[in-house]
DRENDREN-647161 format. One record per residue (C-alpha): residue number from 1; residue in three letters; chain; x, y, z. Coordinates in Angstrom, 1 decimal. Last residue first. Example, Ala and Ser with C-alpha at 12.3 -4.5 7.8 and 13.67 -1.06 7.14 Angstrom:
<pts>
num | residuo | cadena | east | north | up
2 | SER | A | 13.7 | -1.1 | 7.1
1 | ALA | A | 12.3 | -4.5 | 7.8
</pts>
This chain:
<pts>
num | residuo | cadena | east | north | up
431 | ALA | A | 15.3 | 20.8 | 2.1
430 | GLU | A | 14.2 | 22.5 | 5.3
429 | LEU | A | 10.8 | 23.6 | 4.0
428 | ILE | A | 10.3 | 20.0 | 2.7
427 | ALA | A | 11.2 | 18.3 | 6.0
426 | ASP | A | 9.0 | 20.6 | 8.1
425 | ILE | A | 6.0 | 20.1 | 5.8
424 | TYR | A | 6.6 | 16.3 | 5.6
423 | LYS | A | 6.8 | 16.0 | 9.4
422 | LYS | A | 3.6 | 18.0 | 9.8
421 | VAL | A | 1.9 | 15.6 | 7.4
420 | SER | A | 3.1 | 12.7 | 9.6
419 | ILE | A | 1.7 | 14.0 | 12.8
418 | ASP | A | -1.6 | 15.2 | 11.3
417 | LYS | A | -2.2 | 11.9 | 9.6
416 | SER | A | -1.7 | 9.8 | 12.7
415 | LEU | A | 1.3 | 7.5 | 13.1
414 | ASN | A | 2.7 | 8.3 | 16.6
413 | LYS | A | 0.0 | 8.8 | 19.3
412 | VAL | A | -3.1 | 7.7 | 17.3
411 | LEU | A | -1.1 | 4.8 | 15.8
410 | TYR | A | 0.2 | 3.6 | 19.2
409 | GLU | A | -3.3 | 3.5 | 20.7
408 | ARG | A | -4.8 | 1.7 | 17.8
407 | GLY | A | -2.1 | -1.0 | 17.7
406 | ASN | A | -2.3 | -1.6 | 21.5
405 | LYS | A | -6.1 | -1.8 | 21.4
404 | GLY | A | -6.0 | -4.5 | 18.7
403 | MET | A | -3.5 | -6.5 | 20.6
402 | GLN | A | -5.6 | -6.1 | 23.8
401 | ALA | A | -8.6 | -7.8 | 22.0
400 | ILE | A | -6.4 | -10.7 | 21.1
399 | GLU | A | -5.1 | -11.1 | 24.7
398 | LYS | A | -8.6 | -10.8 | 26.1
397 | SER | A | -9.4 | -14.1 | 24.5
396 | GLU | A | -12.4 | -15.0 | 22.4
395 | ALA | A | -10.5 | -16.2 | 19.3
394 | ASN | A | -7.7 | -17.8 | 21.3
393 | GLU | A | -7.7 | -21.1 | 19.5
392 | VAL | A | -8.3 | -19.5 | 16.1
391 | PHE | A | -5.6 | -16.9 | 16.7
390 | TRP | A | -3.1 | -19.5 | 17.8
389 | GLU | A | -4.0 | -21.8 | 14.8
388 | ILE | A | -3.3 | -18.9 | 12.4
387 | ASN | A | 0.1 | -18.4 | 14.1
386 | ARG | A | 0.9 | -22.1 | 13.9
385 | ALA | A | 0.0 | -22.1 | 10.1
384 | VAL | A | 2.4 | -19.1 | 9.5
383 | ALA | A | 5.1 | -20.9 | 11.5
382 | ASP | A | 4.7 | -24.0 | 9.3
381 | TYR | A | 4.9 | -21.7 | 6.2
380 | ASP | A | 8.3 | -20.3 | 7.1
379 | GLY | A | 8.7 | -18.7 | 3.6
378 | PRO | A | 8.2 | -15.1 | 4.9
377 | GLU | A | 9.4 | -15.0 | 8.5
376 | CYS | A | 7.0 | -14.8 | 11.4
375 | CYS | A | 4.9 | -12.2 | 13.2
374 | LEU | A | 2.1 | -12.1 | 15.8
373 | GLY | A | 0.0 | -9.0 | 16.5
372 | CYS | A | -0.3 | -5.6 | 18.2
371 | LYS | A | 2.6 | -5.9 | 20.6
370 | THR | A | 3.5 | -2.3 | 19.9
369 | GLU | A | 7.3 | -2.8 | 19.4
368 | GLU | A | 6.6 | -6.2 | 17.6
367 | ILE | A | 4.0 | -4.7 | 15.2
366 | ILE | A | 6.1 | -1.6 | 14.5
365 | LEU | A | 9.3 | -3.5 | 13.9
364 | ARG | A | 7.4 | -5.9 | 11.7
363 | ALA | A | 6.1 | -3.0 | 9.5
362 | GLU | A | 9.6 | -1.5 | 9.2
361 | SER | A | 11.5 | -4.7 | 8.4
360 | ASN | A | 13.8 | -5.7 | 11.3
359 | GLU | A | 12.9 | -9.4 | 10.9
358 | GLU | A | 11.1 | -10.2 | 7.6
357 | LEU | A | 7.3 | -10.1 | 7.5
356 | VAL | A | 4.4 | -12.5 | 7.6
355 | GLY | A | 2.3 | -10.6 | 10.1
354 | LEU | A | -1.1 | -11.6 | 11.4
353 | VAL | A | -2.2 | -8.3 | 12.9
352 | PRO | A | -4.7 | -7.6 | 15.6
351 | LYS | A | -7.6 | -5.2 | 14.9
350 | GLY | A | -8.1 | -1.7 | 16.3
349 | ALA | A | -9.4 | -0.2 | 13.1
348 | SER | A | -6.4 | 2.2 | 13.1
347 | MET | A | -4.0 | -0.7 | 13.5
346 | VAL | A | -5.5 | -2.5 | 10.5
345 | GLY | A | -5.3 | 0.7 | 8.4
344 | TYR | A | -1.7 | 1.3 | 9.4
343 | CYS | A | -0.6 | -2.3 | 8.5
342 | LYS | A | -2.2 | -1.9 | 5.0
341 | SER | A | 0.7 | 0.5 | 4.2
340 | PRO | A | 2.9 | -2.5 | 3.4
339 | VAL | A | 6.5 | -1.1 | 3.6
338 | SER | A | 8.8 | -1.6 | 0.5
337 | VAL | A | 12.4 | -2.2 | -0.4
336 | GLY | A | 14.3 | -2.5 | 2.9
335 | LYS | A | 12.7 | -5.9 | 3.6
334 | ILE | A | 11.1 | -7.1 | 0.3
333 | GLY | A | 13.4 | -10.1 | 0.0
332 | LYS | A | 11.0 | -12.7 | 1.1
331 | ALA | A | 7.4 | -11.8 | 0.1
330 | ASN | A | 5.5 | -9.3 | 2.2
329 | VAL | A | 2.5 | -9.8 | 4.5
328 | CYS | A | 0.1 | -7.9 | 6.8
327 | TRP | A | -2.9 | -10.2 | 7.3
326 | HIS | A | -5.8 | -9.0 | 9.3
325 | VAL | A | -7.6 | -10.6 | 12.3
324 | ASP | A | -11.3 | -10.5 | 13.5
323 | ALA | A | -12.5 | -9.0 | 10.2
322 | SER | A | -15.7 | -6.9 | 9.7
321 | ASN | A | -14.0 | -3.8 | 11.1
320 | LEU | A | -11.7 | -3.5 | 8.0
319 | SER | A | -14.7 | -3.9 | 5.7
318 | TYR | A | -16.8 | -1.3 | 7.5
317 | ILE | A | -14.0 | 1.3 | 7.7
316 | LEU | A | -13.3 | 0.9 | 4.0
315 | ASP | A | -16.8 | 2.0 | 3.1
314 | GLU | A | -16.0 | 5.7 | 2.7
313 | LYS | A | -12.9 | 4.8 | 0.6
312 | GLU | A | -14.9 | 2.7 | -1.8
311 | GLN | A | -14.3 | -1.0 | -1.3
310 | TYR | A | -12.2 | -3.1 | -3.7
309 | PRO | A | -13.9 | -6.3 | -4.7
308 | ILE | A | -14.5 | -9.3 | -2.3
307 | PHE | A | -13.0 | -12.8 | -2.7
306 | VAL | A | -14.0 | -15.6 | -0.3
305 | VAL | A | -12.1 | -18.6 | 1.0
304 | ASN | A | -13.9 | -21.1 | 3.3
303 | GLU | A | -15.2 | -23.2 | 0.4
302 | MET | A | -11.7 | -24.1 | -0.7
301 | ASN | A | -12.4 | -26.7 | -3.4
300 | HIS | A | -8.8 | -27.2 | -4.3
299 | ARG | A | -9.0 | -26.4 | -8.0
298 | LYS | A | -11.6 | -23.6 | -7.4
297 | LYS | A | -9.5 | -21.9 | -4.7
296 | TYR | A | -6.4 | -22.1 | -6.8
295 | ASP | A | -8.2 | -20.5 | -9.8
294 | VAL | A | -9.4 | -17.6 | -7.6
293 | LEU | A | -5.8 | -17.2 | -6.3
292 | THR | A | -4.3 | -17.1 | -9.8
291 | ASP | A | -7.1 | -14.7 | -11.0
290 | LEU | A | -6.2 | -12.3 | -8.2
289 | MET | A | -2.5 | -12.3 | -8.8
288 | SER | A | -2.4 | -9.1 | -11.0
287 | GLY | A | -4.5 | -7.1 | -8.6
286 | SER | A | -7.8 | -6.7 | -6.8
285 | GLY | A | -9.1 | -6.0 | -3.4
284 | VAL | A | -10.6 | -7.8 | -0.4
283 | PHE | A | -9.4 | -11.3 | 0.3
282 | ALA | A | -11.4 | -13.1 | 3.0
281 | PHE | A | -10.3 | -16.3 | 4.8
280 | VAL | A | -13.1 | -17.8 | 6.8
279 | VAL | A | -13.0 | -19.7 | 10.1
278 | GLU | A | -16.3 | -21.3 | 11.1
277 | ARG | A | -17.6 | -20.1 | 14.5
276 | GLY | A | -18.2 | -22.7 | 17.1
275 | ASP | A | -17.3 | -20.9 | 20.3
274 | SER | A | -13.9 | -22.6 | 20.5
273 | THR | A | -13.1 | -21.5 | 16.9
272 | LYS | A | -13.7 | -23.7 | 13.9
271 | CYS | A | -11.7 | -25.2 | 11.1
270 | GLY | A | -13.8 | -27.3 | 8.8
269 | THR | A | -15.4 | -30.6 | 9.3
268 | GLU | A | -12.5 | -32.8 | 8.2
267 | TYR | A | -9.9 | -30.2 | 9.1
266 | GLU | A | -6.4 | -30.5 | 7.6
265 | GLY | A | -3.1 | -31.7 | 9.2
264 | SER | A | -3.4 | -35.2 | 7.9
263 | LYS | A | -5.8 | -35.6 | 5.0
262 | THR | A | -9.4 | -36.2 | 5.9
261 | THR | A | -10.9 | -33.6 | 3.7
260 | GLY | A | -14.2 | -31.6 | 3.5
259 | LYS | A | -13.1 | -28.4 | 5.3
258 | ARG | A | -10.3 | -26.0 | 4.6
257 | PHE | A | -7.7 | -25.1 | 7.2
256 | ARG | A | -4.7 | -26.8 | 5.5
255 | LYS | A | -5.6 | -25.0 | 2.3
254 | ILE | A | -4.8 | -21.7 | 4.1
253 | VAL | A | -1.1 | -22.8 | 4.0
252 | ASN | A | -1.3 | -23.4 | 0.2
251 | MET | A | -3.1 | -20.0 | -0.2
250 | LEU | A | 0.0 | -18.5 | 1.6
249 | ASN | A | 2.1 | -19.9 | -1.2
248 | PRO | A | -0.1 | -18.2 | -3.8
247 | LEU | A | 0.0 | -15.0 | -1.8
246 | ASP | A | 3.8 | -14.5 | -1.8
245 | TYR | A | 3.1 | -10.7 | -1.2
244 | TYR | A | 5.1 | -8.8 | -3.8
243 | LEU | A | 3.3 | -9.9 | -7.0
242 | GLY | A | -0.1 | -8.3 | -6.4
241 | ILE | A | -3.4 | -8.6 | -4.6
240 | ASN | A | -3.5 | -4.9 | -3.6
239 | GLY | A | -5.3 | -4.4 | -0.4
238 | SER | A | -7.2 | -6.2 | 2.3
237 | TYR | A | -6.3 | -9.7 | 3.5
236 | MET | A | -8.8 | -10.9 | 6.1
235 | ILE | A | -9.0 | -13.6 | 8.7
234 | VAL | A | -12.8 | -13.7 | 9.6
233 | PHE | A | -14.2 | -15.8 | 12.4
232 | LYS | A | -17.8 | -16.4 | 11.2
231 | ASN | A | -21.2 | -15.4 | 12.5
230 | ASP | A | -22.0 | -13.6 | 9.2
229 | LEU | A | -19.2 | -13.6 | 6.7
228 | ASP | A | -21.3 | -14.5 | 3.6
227 | ASN | A | -20.2 | -11.4 | 1.7
226 | ARG | A | -23.4 | -9.3 | 1.7
225 | ARG | A | -24.2 | -10.4 | 5.3
224 | LYS | A | -20.8 | -9.4 | 6.5
223 | PHE | A | -21.0 | -6.0 | 4.9
222 | ALA | A | -24.5 | -5.5 | 6.4
221 | LEU | A | -23.2 | -6.4 | 9.8
220 | VAL | A | -20.5 | -3.9 | 9.6
219 | ASN | A | -23.0 | -1.2 | 8.4
218 | GLU | A | -25.3 | -2.0 | 11.3
217 | ASP | A | -22.7 | -1.9 | 14.0
216 | ASP | A | -23.1 | -5.0 | 16.1
215 | SER | A | -19.4 | -5.8 | 16.4
214 | PRO | A | -18.7 | -2.3 | 17.7
213 | LEU | A | -16.6 | 0.0 | 15.5
212 | PRO | A | -12.9 | 0.7 | 15.8
211 | TYR | A | -11.5 | 3.6 | 13.8
210 | ILE | A | -10.8 | 4.6 | 10.2
209 | GLU | A | -11.9 | 8.1 | 9.2
208 | LYS | A | -10.6 | 10.0 | 12.3
207 | GLU | A | -7.4 | 7.8 | 12.4
206 | ASP | A | -6.5 | 9.1 | 8.9
205 | ILE | A | -3.9 | 6.6 | 7.8
204 | TRP | A | -0.2 | 6.9 | 7.9
203 | ASN | A | 3.1 | 6.5 | 6.0
202 | ASN | A | 6.1 | 6.7 | 8.2
201 | ILE | A | 8.7 | 9.5 | 7.7
200 | PHE | A | 12.4 | 8.9 | 7.3
199 | ALA | A | 14.6 | 11.8 | 6.0
198 | CYS | A | 17.5 | 11.7 | 3.6
197 | LYS | A | 20.2 | 14.0 | 2.2
196 | PRO | A | 21.9 | 12.0 | -0.6
195 | VAL | A | 24.6 | 9.4 | 0.4
194 | LYS | A | 28.0 | 10.6 | -0.5
193 | LYS | A | 29.5 | 7.4 | 0.7
192 | TYR | A | 27.7 | 4.7 | 2.7
191 | LYS | A | 28.0 | 2.2 | -0.2
190 | PHE | A | 25.7 | 4.5 | -2.3
189 | ARG | A | 23.0 | 1.9 | -2.7
188 | LYS | A | 23.8 | 0.6 | 0.8
187 | ASN | A | 22.9 | 3.9 | 2.4
186 | LEU | A | 19.6 | 4.0 | 0.5
185 | THR | A | 18.8 | 0.4 | 1.6
184 | GLU | A | 19.5 | 1.4 | 5.2
183 | VAL | A | 17.0 | 4.3 | 4.9
182 | LEU | A | 14.5 | 1.8 | 3.5
181 | ASP | A | 14.9 | -0.4 | 6.7
180 | ARG | A | 13.9 | 2.6 | 8.8
179 | GLY | A | 10.8 | 2.9 | 6.7
178 | VAL | A | 8.9 | 5.4 | 4.6
177 | THR | A | 11.7 | 7.1 | 2.7
176 | ILE | A | 12.2 | 10.8 | 2.0
175 | VAL | A | 15.0 | 11.8 | -0.3
174 | LEU | A | 15.9 | 15.5 | -0.2
173 | ASN | A | 17.5 | 18.0 | -2.6
172 | SER | A | 17.2 | 15.5 | -5.4
171 | ARG | A | 19.6 | 15.1 | -8.2
170 | LYS | A | 21.5 | 12.3 | -6.5
169 | CYS | A | 18.4 | 10.3 | -5.8
168 | SER | A | 17.2 | 10.7 | -9.4
167 | PHE | A | 20.6 | 9.5 | -10.7
166 | LYS | A | 20.5 | 6.5 | -8.3
165 | ASP | A | 17.1 | 5.7 | -9.9
164 | LEU | A | 18.7 | 5.9 | -13.4
163 | LEU | A | 21.7 | 3.8 | -12.6
162 | MET | A | 19.6 | 1.2 | -10.8
161 | MET | A | 17.2 | 0.9 | -13.7
160 | LEU | A | 20.1 | 0.6 | -16.2
159 | LYS | A | 21.7 | -2.2 | -14.1
158 | LEU | A | 18.3 | -4.0 | -14.0
157 | VAL | A | 17.8 | -3.8 | -17.7
156 | LEU | A | 21.3 | -5.1 | -18.4
155 | LYS | A | 21.0 | -7.9 | -15.9
154 | ASN | A | 17.8 | -9.2 | -17.4
153 | ASN | A | 16.5 | -11.4 | -14.6
152 | SER | A | 13.1 | -9.8 | -14.3
151 | TYR | A | 10.1 | -10.3 | -12.0
150 | ASN | A | 12.4 | -12.4 | -9.8
149 | VAL | A | 10.4 | -11.3 | -6.7
148 | ALA | A | 13.3 | -9.6 | -4.9
147 | MET | A | 14.9 | -8.4 | -8.2
146 | THR | A | 11.9 | -6.3 | -9.2
145 | GLN | A | 11.8 | -4.8 | -5.7
144 | GLU | A | 15.5 | -3.9 | -5.8
143 | PRO | A | 15.1 | -2.3 | -9.2
142 | ASN | A | 13.4 | -0.3 | -7.7
141 | PHE | A | 12.9 | 0.9 | -4.1
140 | ASP | A | 9.3 | 1.4 | -3.0
139 | GLN | A | 7.7 | 4.4 | -1.3
138 | ILE | A | 10.6 | 6.6 | -2.1
137 | ASN | A | 9.6 | 10.3 | -1.9
136 | TYR | A | 12.0 | 12.4 | -4.0
135 | ILE | A | 11.9 | 16.1 | -3.0
134 | TYR | A | 13.2 | 18.5 | -5.6
133 | LYS | A | 14.0 | 22.2 | -5.1
132 | ALA | A | 12.8 | 24.3 | -8.0
131 | HIS | A | 14.2 | 25.6 | -11.3
130 | LYS | A | 10.8 | 24.8 | -12.8
129 | VAL | A | 12.1 | 23.0 | -15.9
128 | TRP | A | 15.1 | 21.4 | -14.2
127 | LYS | A | 13.2 | 20.4 | -11.0
126 | GLY | A | 10.3 | 19.1 | -13.0
125 | TRP | A | 12.6 | 16.9 | -15.1
124 | VAL | A | 14.2 | 15.5 | -11.9
123 | GLY | A | 10.8 | 14.7 | -10.5
122 | ILE | A | 9.7 | 12.9 | -13.7
121 | LEU | A | 12.9 | 10.9 | -13.5
120 | GLY | A | 12.0 | 9.7 | -9.9
119 | GLY | A | 8.6 | 8.5 | -11.0
118 | LEU | A | 10.1 | 6.8 | -14.1
117 | VAL | A | 12.3 | 4.5 | -11.8
116 | PRO | A | 9.2 | 2.4 | -10.8
115 | PRO | A | 5.9 | 4.2 | -11.6
114 | GLN | A | 5.9 | 5.1 | -8.8
113 | SER | A | 8.9 | 6.3 | -6.7
112 | ILE | A | 7.1 | 9.4 | -5.6
111 | SER | A | 7.5 | 13.0 | -6.8
110 | PHE | A | 7.7 | 16.4 | -5.2
109 | VAL | A | 8.7 | 19.6 | -6.9
108 | TYR | A | 9.2 | 22.8 | -4.9
107 | ASP | A | 9.2 | 26.5 | -5.6
106 | GLN | A | 7.0 | 26.3 | -8.6
105 | LYS | A | 6.2 | 28.8 | -11.4
104 | GLY | A | 3.2 | 28.0 | -13.4
103 | VAL | A | 1.5 | 24.8 | -14.6
102 | LYS | A | 1.0 | 23.8 | -18.2
101 | PHE | A | 4.7 | 23.2 | -19.0
100 | THR | A | 4.8 | 20.3 | -16.5
99 | ALA | A | 1.9 | 18.8 | -18.4
98 | ARG | A | 4.2 | 17.8 | -21.3
97 | ILE | A | 6.5 | 15.8 | -19.1
96 | ALA | A | 3.5 | 14.4 | -17.2
95 | GLY | A | 2.1 | 13.1 | -20.5
94 | PHE | A | 5.3 | 11.5 | -21.4
93 | PHE | A | 5.3 | 9.5 | -18.1
92 | TYR | A | 1.6 | 8.9 | -18.0
91 | SER | A | 1.5 | 7.5 | -21.5
90 | LEU | A | 4.6 | 5.4 | -20.6
89 | ILE | A | 2.7 | 3.9 | -17.7
88 | ASN | A | -0.4 | 3.0 | -19.8
87 | LYS | A | 1.7 | 1.5 | -22.6
86 | VAL | A | 3.6 | -0.5 | -20.0
85 | ARG | A | 0.4 | -1.8 | -18.5
84 | SER | A | -1.0 | -2.8 | -21.9
83 | VAL | A | 2.2 | -4.8 | -22.7
82 | THR | A | 2.3 | -6.5 | -19.3
81 | SER | A | -1.3 | -7.8 | -19.6
80 | GLU | A | -2.8 | -9.2 | -16.5
79 | LYS | A | -3.4 | -5.8 | -15.0
78 | SER | A | -5.4 | -5.0 | -18.1
77 | PHE | A | -5.2 | -1.5 | -19.5
76 | GLU | A | -7.1 | 1.6 | -20.6
75 | PRO | A | -5.2 | 4.3 | -22.4
74 | VAL | A | -4.1 | 7.4 | -20.5
73 | ARG | A | -5.7 | 10.9 | -20.3
72 | ILE | A | -3.6 | 13.2 | -18.1
71 | ARG | A | -5.1 | 15.0 | -15.1
70 | LEU | A | -4.1 | 18.4 | -13.8
69 | VAL | A | -5.3 | 18.8 | -10.2
68 | GLU | A | -5.3 | 22.1 | -8.3
67 | VAL | A | -5.8 | 21.3 | -4.6
66 | GLY | A | -8.4 | 23.4 | -2.7
65 | ASN | A | -10.7 | 20.6 | -1.9
64 | ILE | A | -10.4 | 19.1 | -5.3
63 | ASN | A | -10.0 | 21.6 | -8.1
62 | GLU | A | -10.0 | 20.0 | -11.6
61 | ARG | A | -8.2 | 20.5 | -14.9
60 | TYR | A | -8.4 | 17.8 | -17.6
59 | PHE | A | -5.7 | 17.0 | -20.2
58 | ARG | A | -5.7 | 15.0 | -23.5
57 | LYS | A | -9.3 | 15.5 | -24.2
56 | GLU | A | -12.4 | 13.4 | -25.0
55 | LYS | A | -11.8 | 10.2 | -23.0
54 | TYR | A | -12.2 | 11.4 | -19.5
53 | LYS | A | -16.0 | 11.8 | -19.5
52 | GLU | A | -16.3 | 8.2 | -20.9
51 | GLU | A | -14.8 | 6.8 | -17.6
50 | VAL | A | -11.5 | 5.0 | -17.9
49 | THR | A | -10.9 | 1.4 | -17.1
48 | GLY | A | -7.8 | -0.4 | -15.7
47 | LEU | A | -8.5 | -0.6 | -12.0
46 | TYR | A | -6.3 | 2.4 | -11.2
45 | SER | A | -8.0 | 4.5 | -13.9
44 | PRO | A | -9.1 | 7.9 | -12.6
43 | VAL | A | -7.4 | 10.4 | -15.0
42 | VAL | A | -3.7 | 10.3 | -14.6
41 | CYS | A | -1.7 | 12.7 | -12.3
40 | ILE | A | -0.2 | 16.1 | -12.0
39 | VAL | A | -1.0 | 17.7 | -8.6
38 | THR | A | -0.7 | 21.5 | -7.8
37 | VAL | A | -0.5 | 22.7 | -4.2
36 | ASP | A | -0.3 | 26.3 | -3.0
35 | PHE | A | 1.7 | 25.7 | 0.2
34 | LYS | A | 1.7 | 26.3 | 4.0
33 | ASP | A | -1.9 | 26.1 | 5.0
32 | LEU | A | -2.6 | 23.8 | 2.0
31 | MET | A | -0.2 | 21.1 | 3.3
30 | GLY | A | -2.8 | 18.8 | 4.7
29 | GLU | A | -4.7 | 18.8 | 1.4
28 | ALA | A | -1.6 | 17.6 | -0.5
27 | LEU | A | -0.7 | 15.0 | 2.1
26 | GLU | A | -4.2 | 13.6 | 2.4
25 | LYS | A | -4.4 | 13.4 | -1.4
24 | LEU | A | -0.9 | 11.9 | -1.5
23 | ILE | A | -1.9 | 9.1 | 0.9
22 | GLN | A | -5.0 | 8.2 | -1.0
21 | GLY | A | -3.1 | 8.0 | -4.3
20 | THR | A | -0.3 | 6.0 | -2.6
19 | SER | A | -2.9 | 3.5 | -1.5
18 | ALA | A | -4.4 | 3.1 | -5.0
17 | VAL | A | -8.1 | 3.5 | -4.7
16 | ASP | A | -8.4 | 6.2 | -7.4
15 | PRO | A | -10.6 | 9.1 | -6.3
14 | PHE | A | -8.1 | 10.5 | -5.5
13 | TYR | A | -4.7 | 10.4 | -7.1
12 | TYR | A | -2.7 | 7.9 | -9.2
11 | HIS | A | 0.7 | 8.5 | -10.9
10 | ALA | A | 1.3 | 11.4 | -8.5
9 | TYR | A | 3.7 | 14.2 | -9.5
8 | ILE | A | 3.3 | 16.9 | -6.8
7 | LEU | A | 4.1 | 20.6 | -7.7
6 | ILE | A | 4.7 | 22.9 | -4.7
5 | LYS | A | 4.2 | 26.6 | -4.4
4 | LYS | A | 5.3 | 28.6 | -1.4
3 | LYS | A | 2.7 | 30.7 | 0.4
2 | GLU | A | 3.0 | 34.5 | 0.5
1 | MET | A | 3.5 | 36.0 | 4.0
</pts>
């Protein structure tokens, strides 16, 4: 039987370190038994720079593990410059429109909700041009996300964004969301009337690539030595250091645990566990808020905060295993809008989760159902501090170790790559 053809629009794709790019790579390769897969994406540029080998032509063709990849050259950008980011995004958008004519007949078109709104419109375009069925994968709802963090208060722009993204939903043959709370958001968008056909499938991580390692693993120890984490109790944030995570306010909570001060509620000699390990807060990644956090650390002399660059995918297992506890956070208002994928990596590594998430949001539901961590509401900074203190005071307890085991066991049974990819295949073929 001849395989069906599917075209995936992916703003970022492997080897870019964007979480959606990694997920789409695994999805594309996981569907090769059922589909001939073509991906339209930008040249590797998630961190803002473009290699010289991608600066000569407008389009580049590659084959990565059986997936045909058509890359679009885009201008370099700074994550701190809105103008340069907009230019980069628009270059991808119009480049993807042109690139659609460079791939052959397609039975299905698949796009994600990134870039905001434009990702959906590209999918509608592909459906029309290719006379194909269209699957719209909503990783983040916009303009809801924009409104949640007050990124824009322009009512005209926000109304236009909503109209355009609802248009993309209506024109799809199937909307796939990544959280139960996101399904509810879709229903609310359409006031529970004539809601587009929808499926819910969790994101995932490859549990065969990320798994628990012993504390004396050579690569884990090497990572700790390189980043001054040796013999310390590490509370880690790993991922995009962006707008949607309330990180500046969490830094204000972390400041309570710094050393070298005699203020009430802070630690004169530094916060330590019962076995004498100093508590360190590590931020691994990059993003638009990184400079803000670095500046905050300098102004407040927070010696127990370290910043570490993005890790290559093959090294992610070592950075995740170097922490004792991992943050999984969202700002207030993100419930029903976005699901932090970092939760899956933490669970896969068998580490407990320090959640700052709204009640009934997808990630919090998973954490509470599996008992793999502690959660509190965004904005309740005293509760955040109490949960940090609990982990510090129980650093050597069996309870913390059991949290990590709970998360790993649940992920392997329910949130593995193979399980989720099969759900995507079934949903697409039934669209």
